[in-house]
N, C-alpha and C positions, 0 to 999 in steps of 0.2 A: 554326434556324440558317440564316442568310443564305448563299447560294451564294458560294464563294470565300473564306469566314472560318473554315473548320475547320483542324485540325491539320496536315492534308496539304497545305495551300496555305503553310505557312511555308517558309523557306529551311532546307536541310540544316544549316547553322550553328545555326539556333534549334532543330531537333529534337536535334541533338547536345548541345547545352547543356542542353535541357529535360530530356531522358532522363537525362543524366549527373547532373544536380542532383537530379532525382526519387529516382533510385536510391540516392544518398547519404543521402537523408533517409528513404526507405522502401525498402529492399532486397527484392527479389523480383520475380517476373513482375507487371506491371501494365498498366494502361491509361489513357487519356485519355477517360474516358466511353465513348460508342460510336464514337469516331473512330479510335483508334490502340491497338496494343497492342506491347509489348516484352518482352523477357526481360533483366532487370538482369545477369545472369551472362554474357550475350552482348553486352551493351552496344547503343549507338545503332544498330548495323547490324542488328539483330533488329528494329528498328520496322517495323510493317506497318500499311497504312491499313484501316480497315474496310470501306471501299467498293471495295477491290481484291477482295473475296472474291466 
């Protein structure tokens, strides 16, 4: 992956829409490969980036 091109580099509006849409299609805790994770029950505010750990 190129620097600056991962999930964490998108706007908060993108993250909100992505997580909301993903959770409608596939409910449950999930992730975007090794870049981010979230809990569908908690919504977009639960998103955390893998490089924060």
